[in-house]
C-alpha positions in Angstrom: 0.0 0.0 0.0 1.3 3.5 -0.9 1.6 6.2 1.7 0.3 9.6 0.7 1.9 12.6 2.3 -0.5 15.5 2.7 0.9 18.9 1.9 -0.6 21.9 3.4 -0.6 25.1 1.3 2.1 27.6 2.3 0.9 31.0 3.1 2.6 33.7 1.0 4.6 36.3 2.9 2.8 39.6 3.5 4.2 42.5 1.5 4.3 45.9 3.0 2.2 48.3 1.0 3.8 51.6 0.2 1.3 53.5 -1.9 2.3 51.6 -5.0 6.0 52.4 -4.6 7.9 49.2 -3.9 11.0 50.4 -2.0 12.5 46.9 -1.6 12.3 46.1 -5.3 13.5 49.5 -6.4 16.4 49.6 -3.8 17.7 46.3 -5.2 17.6 47.4 -8.8 19.1 50.9 -8.3 22.4 51.9 -6.8 21.6 55.7 -6.5 20.7 56.9 -3.1 20.2 60.5 -1.9 20.8 62.3 1.4 18.3 65.0 1.9 17.7 67.9 4.2 14.2 69.1 5.2 13.3 72.3 6.9 10.5 71.9 9.4 7.9 74.5 10.2 9.5 75.2 13.6 12.9 75.8 12.0 14.5 72.4 12.8 16.4 70.5 10.1 15.7 66.9 9.4 18.3 64.7 7.6 17.4 61.4 5.9 18.3 59.1 3.0 16.1 57.6 0.3 16.1 56.5 -3.3 13.2 58.8 -4.2 13.3 62.2 -2.6 9.9 63.3 -3.8 8.0 60.2 -2.6 9.8 60.3 0.7 9.0 64.0 1.2 5.4 63.3 0.5 5.5 60.5 3.2 6.9 63.1 5.7 4.1 65.5 4.8 1.5 62.9 5.7 3.1 62.3 9.1 4.2 58.7 8.2 7.8 59.4 7.1 9.5 59.5 10.5 8.7 60.1 14.1 10.7 63.3 14.0 8.8 64.8 11.1 5.5 63.7 12.7 6.3 65.9 15.7 8.0 68.6 13.5 6.1 68.8 10.2 8.4 69.7 7.3 7.8 72.7 5.1 10.3 72.2 2.3 13.3 70.3 0.9 16.4 72.4 1.6 18.8 70.3 -0.5 19.7 66.8 -1.8 23.0 65.1 -2.5 23.4 62.0 -4.7 25.4 59.1 -3.4 26.9 56.1 -5.2 25.2 53.6 -2.9 23.3 53.1 0.4 26.4 52.6 2.4 27.8 56.0 1.3 24.5 57.7 2.0 24.2 56.2 5.5 27.7 57.4 6.4 27.1 60.9 5.1 23.7 61.1 6.9 25.4 60.2 10.2 28.1 62.9 9.7 25.5 65.5 8.9 23.4 64.6 11.9 26.4 65.6 14.1 26.3 69.2 12.7 24.5 72.2 14.1 21.4 73.5 12.3 23.4 76.5 11.0 26.0 74.2 9.5 23.4 72.0 7.9 21.9 75.1 6.3 25.3 76.1 5.0 25.9 72.6 3.6 22.5 72.8 1.9 23.5 76.0 0.1 26.7 74.3 -1.0 24.9 71.3 -2.4 22.4 73.5 -4.2 25.3 75.5 -5.9 26.9 72.2 -6.9 23.6 70.8 -8.2 23.0 73.9 -10.3 26.5 73.7 -11.8 27.8 76.9 -10.2 
């Protein structure tokens, strides 16, 4: 007599919804990351990294981007800096977070001049 092994269906892993923007898939297919500086309504500066600055800024505006920006709503993007990869972006983000708000603003001005080709 033959033994039949019953197989139970395997549940698929749940995917995190991100308003149609699949960060995991995109992050693996691209190597360009950005460090960005946001000015908040109360004058504070937020520093973060992402592969899509506009989408990330919109997340911050809805209060779902980060705990900091939920408590300190952002008003505008001060500047962005393109990095070769995530590792470079994380290291630069850490260094910038050590700076005073005045130095972050000055850095933003420098980045904007570079981005505009001045």
